[in-house]
Phi, psi and omega in degrees: 000139182300148171289158183303312181301321180294314182300317175298314181295322182292337176261019180054039177251127178291130181280090175268166179306309179302310180303321179287325174296315179293317180295320174302315174299315176300316179296323178294313188294316178069008172229162178294148185237148176268166178299318181295325174300314178302316181294323178292320178296316178263053189301336180271355179272150177298126180302322178302316184296321184291316181301308181298329181294312182295322179295317180292319176304316181294315185298320187270007173074024180272321174235161172234158184267149182224128172258098184275005183082004178267358177089358182243124179288136177247157179230139181219151179299137178278159173293155173298140183065019180283141174246359185054041177273139182295324183289335190231335193247342187285145190223168182279149177240145173242127175252120179275128185279353180269296186269354178068011174276148181245132179238138174280133176245079188298328180294346181249097189280148173282123185293148180297136180250128178270115181272161170297153183307140176098335182271137181235117178283136176246336172196153183225130178229119182239115184237130172263133180244140177175212181250129183286172180292329173295315186281332185281349172260356179262000000 
């Protein structure tokens, strides 16, 4: 596995202490995280620093934003070489109504949609809601 510093450098993000810690936490969680979840985990850190870290990660294509219908934006790690392009990189998300976790299903790509003439897609979000595999077996 690549080192945390290498992951940041490959995405043209300067590896600061907070950026390394946030990246490590995101990699460990494996589910999408809200800003408040990050703030709660890093309770001694400045909220503005955490927000700026996530904003930088989004701008540099390291994480993507997810609107899972809960009213709270979630953030998840992008796949390697992801450009978050509508035609190639967008994938399905699953929101568990029991545990409230949102998971990227990167192997399930969103099919290309042909819009009527004059319409321009800027973002596509597809969320399936239900019970996740962990909750369905408990």
